[in-house]
Phi, psi and omega in degrees: 000134178291145176282139179240136174249126183253121182258127178238116176270134184223147167206103181055056179251031182305325183293334190245334193300321180299314179299317179295310183292327179303313182285330177299312185280356174266004184296147177295322179279124192253347186275078181211160171237156179238128179242123180262128175248105190251131181261073174055047175301138180250000178257208186263024181304303185296320178302315180295319181296325182295346177287349179254171182274077181277127181288315181213147171243122180249129181259129178239152180263331184225128186267116164235127189305316179291320180291322179298319179293315181298320180299316178296316182292326177299334179268002188265166177231022180268158174281335180235146182245129170253133172250123180221133178288147183297333181264019172253142185230115177308140186284326183212179186279358182258001185308309186291313178300320181296320179298310186294326181302335183291339182271349199297315190247006185222109181283352179276352180277124179263326184206155177229136172232150189251178181289149175237121183251144177283164169259173187298333183254017167296138185287166190302318182299312183291322175303313182300314185294317181293316183288320183283332179274312186267090183275193187259358182257130174292140179219154174250123185263120181259319182247332179285118184265011178298135177212151184220116185279005174289337184201086185209165176219142180217161177282130182289327179299324178282333176294327177299328176278323184229078174289161179295146177295129186262010181255330186287151179269348174197178183046038176297333177295318180284329174297320176296315179301322177301313179300316184295312182295318180298331179277001175097007178271171181237153177242142179247134166261121185242102186291336180286349174261080189255149171233155165276132181224115184299318184278155175263190179275328183230156180230153177084012175287179182281106186301321183294321177292316181298321182295325177294319177295316184293325182296327177288313181301320180299328177290329180276321189226054185299318187297323179290316187282347181235036183257161171225150171302149182305318184291344180263353177293145187309321183291346185251005177263159175265088181251126181239158178250136179248119177256116182271126177226130183261310185252155174296153184252129173288127185300337182268359185274158175294330180297319179297319180298317179295321177298316182296318178296320176299312180300317182300316179298314181297320179299334184270002176295142178283336194247341179287131181267336181198155176239131177236130173265122180264101190210172183279349175209169187264015183302309183294321181294325176288322181296325185252007175057046177233172184279167189229140170245122184285105182290342180292342178277354180282144170284146179053047184298311188296321184263006183285140174273180185299314180303311184296319179295320179295314182299317180294322180293322179295315179301321177299315180292321179294327178293340178261012179068023166265120186242086182289144174285327183204161181241139168253131171247130173224150173252127190288352183275002172286131194278326193235044177291128178299147189293333183254019190293317179303316177297325177297318178300315181294317176299315179302314181297313185286318185273352171246003175072027179277144173273330178225135168222135179219164178285142179224124180280121185281117190230127179256019182288171178257123186234148179229152178235150179272125180258144178300118176061013182231014180074222188247145176235133176285134178248359174257182185261074175049217183249032179298156176292158183303322182294340183258001182250147170275138183284157167266157179237119176276119183291132176239069183305318185291335173296323173170131177219125176260135174215139174290155178297327176301316179297313181301323182288347176282350175117003182208150177286343183241123180182178180069214176278117190257134171236155178237130175266106187289144170234137185258336186276125180296333179300330185287345178276350188284141174241161185304325181289344180280343187243016180285000000 
């Protein structure tokens, strides 16, 4: 069996790299090596990649797409080279063998590229481009030099003659394709070697037109356009809930009853993998049979805000080799949290690609704010009727807030691409202190 070298270019791909490599290492075809070419990632990309059997990690200081690939290929020992973007995820375990099979009987084939599928939260323009361009019919390109290195394979012997251009800032794959076709070789498009790819081919197109096209395509091919790789589905992620407690709770108090109700709701979640009580002692964790994070070990424990406590709790978990993909924060003193609300937050985040999602009370009221030395300033839209006004949203973080671990490690529970899960019932805003 021929040896394959898989080149993965990365720069701050913590959100995607585990999903990519998980499917790579699940491939039916096993004779391959993986080489990571990393461009000074400052997040957890490299750490996440090291959980897998990576053959080599090459560090580069300046990214040029062709040079990054050439650097990886020069360090490889395979007869065939795969180029895959770190944010691409093979659809199935036959991806690698399917790509390789195209070279078996035809020595005139120089390269193969596969289908690219959107995920549910890919925007309309990119969905349109991916679905309309990457079709379901295999084709052999004799004159067409289109090639795409987000998901491709090529012969190393031909790369020795035709390395990637190291000066261009993009489309190094099409520059290479032009050389190959001009030299009399052929390129194959293989739709059965598919990956999920968040980004599209083009940017800056007319969104309104794209939205119209996608709306029609979605009716025909809904499952494809609203799918996620298995590893990104909520049930397959390591999502944990952190419950922050400062003082001991009296078993006879209303607060204890609310806390008990909250824990019961969290235990019934379909998507939460674990619940941690962050407190000064393990009394509550033992009482409710959940895990404990010792708040006494945190620096500056007493004056810390919610953001800081969540960050310190996450660091504590990571120190114990628990690496959550995302965190759920709830405050137990919300009186009327819907029983499935946490799962709604998680579903919203994953299928719409949010880094943070929190509950927001939808309010059409008229609001003013006090400005320094300037009196009061209106922040609503005059006295327009409700139907003509955009609502304001009151953040209810304690009712429920989802955040990726990457966002939290940046220093705040809210960041990245933010979504709000609207709530309309005023009763959902109530906390125990509001009804005493």
